[in-house]
N, C-alpha and C positions, 0 to 999 in steps of 0.2 A: 445494532444487530444482535439478536439473541443467540449467542454462541456459548457453549459449555467450555469455559476456559480455566485451565489450571496454571498456576505460576510454576516456574522452573523448579523451585524447591520441592513443591508438592509432587511434581512428576518424578523427580529424582528419588524421593522417598518411596513412591509406588514402585519404581523400577528396582530399587534395592531390595524391596520386600517380596517381590514376585518373580516367578520364572518368566523369562523373556516372552515366551509364547502367550502366557496369561496376560502380561502387560500389554502386548499388541492387541489382544482380543478385547481387553477392558477399555481401551482408549477410544474415545469418540473421534472419528476422523474429522479433519478440517473440511469444511464444505469446499466444493470446487470453486475456484476463484470467480468464475463468471456468475455462479449462483450468489456468491458473497456480494459482488458489486451490484447485481440486480436487486438483491435484498436491500442494499444501502439506498438505491434509488427509491424503492418502495417506502422504506422507513423515513426518508427525507422528503417524500412526495416530489421527487425530482425526475426529470426525463433524461434518458440516456443521451439524447441529442445535446442537451444543454451541458451536461457533464463533459462530454467529448469536446465540445466547442471550447469551453473554458480551460480544458486541459492542454490544448494545443496539439492534440493527437489528430492525425489524419482521420477523416470521417469513416472511411471504409475499414481501416485498421481498428478504430475504436469500436465499431459494431462487431468486428470479429472477436475482440476481447470480451464484449458482453455476451456474444453467442457461444463462446467457448471454443472457437475454431483457431484461436491464437493464444499462446501463452505470453504474458507480458514480460518484458525485461524489467529490471529494477527501476530504470529511469521511467518507463511507461507507468509503473505503479505510482511512482512519485508524482508524475504528471496527473494521474487520476486523482491523487490526493488534492492537488490544486483545483482540479475540476469540481471536486466535491466540496471544496472549501474546508478541509479538515484541519484540526489543530494537531499539535505534535503527537500527543498520545494516540489519536485516531490514525494518524499517518503511520506510526510505528505498528499499529494493529493491522492496517491494510497491508503493509510490507510482510508482516507475519503470515497473514492469510494467503499471500502470494508465494510464501516460502522463500522470501528474499531477505537479505540481511538488513537490519535496522539502520537508520541514520546514526552516525557516530560523530560527535562534535570534535573529536581529535583529528578528524580528516577534514582538511580545509574546505573541500567542495561540500561535504555533508554539513559542515558548520554553517556555510553560507546558505544552504537550502533550509536548514533549521531556522536560521535567522529570518529568512523570508516567510516561513510558515508562522513563526512567532509574531511577526509584525504584520501578518495578513496581507502580504504583497501578492498580487495576482501572478499568473504564469508569465505574462509578458515582462513585468517588472523584475521577476526572478531571473529570467533569461538575461536581461540587461545587466543586472547586478553580477551574475556569474561571469559575463563577458568583461565587465569592468575590472574584475579581479583576475582575469586571464585563466578562468576555470572553465572546464568543459561544460557547455550548455546541456540542458536536459534533452535527450533524444537526438543530440547532435554529434 
């Protein structure tokens, strides 16, 4: 997805060098999450229906996410990452686009999810792995 992205250090430098109002005006806002995921479908030549099905999200709820009538929880964003088949960096970017916290390997559940993403496990296998380690399943 073609987004104008600054790293944190660059943003902090801009913030320290500018008045707060000027900083706010100069920043390119993040696209709405539903626009972001719709663009991902377009970029990957993927259908919403397939992404929703592979993500394990209820069909109606999934379409509400794509239409912008629902804001996803962090778990739903992670589920969409599985639906899109994203790698770790892409998943972290998707979480950022949703304004959710990134996956952090020091947290056991996050580490397990990261492991599943790194090893290209699908959503169903991820749920089983989380259950095997007595960790809360995604969306559950």
